[in-house]
C-alpha positions as CSV (number, residue, x, y, z in Angstrom):
1,M,-119.3,99.9,86.6
2,G,-120.8,103.3,85.8
3,G,-119.1,106.6,85.7
4,I,-118.7,109.0,88.5
5,G,-122.0,110.0,89.9
6,S,-123.9,107.2,88.1
7,G,-126.7,105.4,90.0
8,R,-127.6,108.5,91.9
9,Q,-129.1,111.9,91.3
10,R,-126.7,114.6,90.4
11,C,-128.0,116.8,93.1
12,W,-126.6,115.6,96.5
13,F,-127.1,118.6,98.7
14,A,-129.7,120.9,97.1
15,G,-130.0,124.4,98.5
16,N,-126.4,124.8,99.7
17,S,-124.2,127.7,98.9
18,T,-120.9,127.8,97.0
19,A,-119.3,129.1,100.2
20,D,-120.0,125.8,101.9
21,Y,-117.7,123.9,99.6
22,L,-114.0,123.5,98.9
23,T,-113.1,124.8,95.4
24,I,-110.5,124.2,92.8
25,D,-110.0,126.9,90.1
26,V,-108.4,125.9,86.8
27,R,-107.5,129.6,86.1
28,Y,-105.4,129.8,89.2
29,W,-103.7,126.5,88.4
30,K,-102.8,127.8,85.0
31,R,-101.4,131.0,86.4
32,E,-99.3,129.0,88.8
33,G,-98.0,126.8,86.0
34,W,-99.5,123.7,87.5
35,L,-101.3,122.4,84.4
36,A,-98.1,121.4,82.5
37,P,-98.3,117.6,81.9
38,H,-96.4,115.0,83.9
39,Q,-96.1,116.8,87.3
40,S,-97.7,116.4,90.7
41,F,-98.7,118.9,93.4
42,D,-100.8,119.2,96.5
43,C,-103.8,121.5,96.7
44,T,-104.5,122.5,100.3
45,W,-107.0,124.6,102.2
46,S,-106.2,126.4,105.4
47,R,-108.2,127.9,108.2
48,Q,-106.5,130.2,110.8
49,G,-103.1,129.2,109.3
50,E,-103.7,125.5,109.7
51,V,-104.2,123.0,106.8
52,V,-107.7,121.5,107.1
53,S,-107.9,119.6,103.8
54,S,-105.8,118.6,100.9
55,I,-105.8,116.7,97.6
56,R,-103.1,115.3,95.5
57,V,-103.1,116.3,91.8
58,R,-101.3,114.6,88.9
59,T,-101.3,116.2,85.5
60,E,-101.6,114.5,82.2
61,P,-102.1,115.8,78.7
62,D,-105.6,117.4,78.7
63,R,-106.6,116.0,82.1
64,V,-105.7,116.0,85.8
65,I,-106.1,113.1,88.3
66,L,-107.5,114.0,91.7
67,T,-106.6,111.8,94.6
68,Y,-107.8,112.3,98.2
69,R,-109.8,110.8,101.1
70,H,-113.2,112.0,102.2
71,R,-116.1,111.2,104.5
72,S,-119.5,112.6,105.3
73,G,-122.0,112.2,108.1
74,G,-119.4,110.6,110.5
75,K,-119.0,107.6,108.1
76,D,-115.8,105.8,107.4
77,W,-113.1,107.5,105.3
78,K,-113.2,106.7,101.6
79,D,-110.4,106.9,99.0
80,A,-111.2,108.7,95.8
81,S,-109.1,108.9,92.6
82,Y,-110.5,109.9,89.2
83,P,-109.7,112.0,86.2
84,V,-111.1,115.4,85.3
85,S,-110.7,116.3,81.7
86,L,-109.5,119.7,80.5
87,D,-110.7,121.8,77.6
88,W,-109.0,124.8,76.0
89,T,-110.5,127.8,74.2
90,D,-109.0,130.8,72.6
91,G,-108.5,133.7,75.0
92,N,-109.9,137.2,74.3
93,L,-106.3,138.6,74.4
94,G,-104.6,135.7,72.8
95,G,-103.3,132.4,74.2
96,K,-105.5,129.6,75.5
97,R,-107.9,129.5,78.4
98,P,-108.3,126.2,80.3
99,W,-111.6,124.8,81.5
100,F,-112.5,121.8,83.7
101,L,-115.1,119.4,82.2
102,C,-117.4,118.4,85.1
103,P,-116.6,114.7,85.8
104,V,-120.2,113.8,86.8
105,R,-121.6,111.3,84.4
106,G,-124.2,113.0,82.1
107,C,-122.8,116.5,82.8
108,G,-119.5,117.4,81.3
109,R,-120.1,121.2,81.6
110,R,-117.2,123.4,80.8
111,V,-116.5,125.3,84.0
112,A,-113.6,127.2,85.6
113,I,-114.4,126.1,89.2
114,L,-115.3,122.7,90.7
115,Y,-116.8,122.3,94.2
116,G,-115.7,119.5,96.5
117,G,-118.2,117.2,98.1
118,G,-117.9,113.4,97.6
119,I,-116.4,114.3,94.3
120,F,-115.4,117.7,92.7
121,A,-118.3,118.7,90.5
122,C,-119.8,121.8,89.0
123,R,-122.1,124.2,90.7
124,H,-125.1,123.0,88.6
125,C,-124.6,119.4,89.7
126,Y,-124.7,120.3,93.3
127,R,-127.4,122.9,92.7
128,L,-125.4,125.5,94.6
129,T,-126.4,129.2,94.9
130,Y,-123.9,132.0,95.3
131,P,-123.9,133.5,98.8
132,S,-124.9,136.9,97.4
133,Q,-128.1,135.4,96.0
134,R,-129.6,134.8,99.4
135,E,-127.8,136.8,102.0
136,T,-128.7,140.2,103.5
137,G,-126.5,143.2,103.0
138,Y,-125.2,143.0,106.6
139,N,-124.4,139.3,106.2
140,R,-122.5,140.1,103.0
141,M,-120.4,142.7,104.8
142,A,-119.8,140.3,107.7
143,R,-118.8,137.5,105.3
144,R,-116.3,139.8,103.6
145,A,-114.9,140.9,107.0
146,N,-114.5,137.2,107.9
147,K,-112.6,136.5,104.7
148,L,-110.2,139.2,105.6
149,R,-109.9,137.8,109.2
150,D,-108.9,134.5,107.6
151,K,-106.1,136.2,105.6
152,L,-105.0,138.0,108.8
153,V,-105.1,134.7,110.8
154,W,-107.5,136.3,113.3
155,E,-110.2,134.4,115.3
156,P,-113.3,134.0,113.1
157,G,-116.2,136.3,113.9
158,C,-116.1,140.0,113.2
159,L,-117.3,140.9,116.7
160,N,-114.2,139.4,118.2
161,G,-112.2,142.5,117.5
162,P,-108.9,142.8,115.7
163,G,-105.9,140.6,116.3
164,E,-102.1,141.0,115.8
165,K,-100.2,141.3,112.6
166,P,-99.4,137.9,111.2
167,K,-95.7,137.0,111.1
168,G,-94.1,137.8,107.8
169,M,-96.9,140.1,106.6
170,H,-95.8,143.6,105.5
171,W,-97.1,146.5,107.6
172,R,-98.6,148.2,104.6
173,T,-100.5,145.1,103.7
174,F,-101.6,144.6,107.3
175,E,-102.8,148.2,107.6
176,R,-104.7,148.0,104.3
177,L,-106.5,144.7,105.2
178,T,-107.2,146.0,108.7
179,A,-108.8,149.2,107.3
180,Q,-110.9,147.1,104.9
181,H,-112.0,144.8,107.7
182,E,-113.1,147.7,109.9
183,A,-115.1,149.3,107.0
184,F,-116.9,146.0,106.4
185,V,-117.7,145.6,110.1
186,R,-119.0,149.1,110.5
187,R,-121.2,148.7,107.4
188,S,-122.6,145.4,108.7
189,L,-123.4,146.8,112.1
190,A,-124.9,149.9,110.7
191,E,-127.3,147.8,108.5
192,V,-128.2,145.6,111.5
193,M,-129.0,148.8,113.5
194,V,-131.3,150.1,110.7
195,R,-133.1,146.8,110.2
196,Y,-133.9,146.2,113.8
197,R,-134.4,149.9,114.6
198,L,-131.6,150.0,117.2
199,P,-129.8,153.2,118.2
200,Q,-126.5,153.6,116.4
201,P,-123.5,154.2,118.7
202,W,-121.8,156.6,116.3
């Protein structure tokens, strides 16, 4: 049996954006204390306050084991479980900085973030671009507004208007995020008006 990704090209979905994929960030896991050996935790992703995907992570010395189910194109669900090695380098301000080593056979790049498709792999293996590399200014502003809408548990789409304060969120935080959201929306709409030569309502 070959390693992960053997018998196929390392590019599965060329031309996609990093924003289209689930991500795991080894820096965040270290800050949360999740890289200590011999423990397990669930890594989850939410949309509008509801969990939409999750993986189980088990830590060992210098590696983590990822376990989850996945499917694509309407095919049957498949079980996946495989190790991702860790590497450590000296930090600029002391201490050690962790890295994932991409688990795709023939790669092994040292990266902070892995992107989830059939397997979690580096951006280079999936040939992913960053959204900012191919989006217009107004799309960038709309994307930032939608990220805030997700934090605020509002309906996606910045033209849908504001929602209510999420339960448990401090008013100061809510007001700050709402102001940022409004600024992004206004900038996005202003650029649309300029690009398509539409009269601006303000």
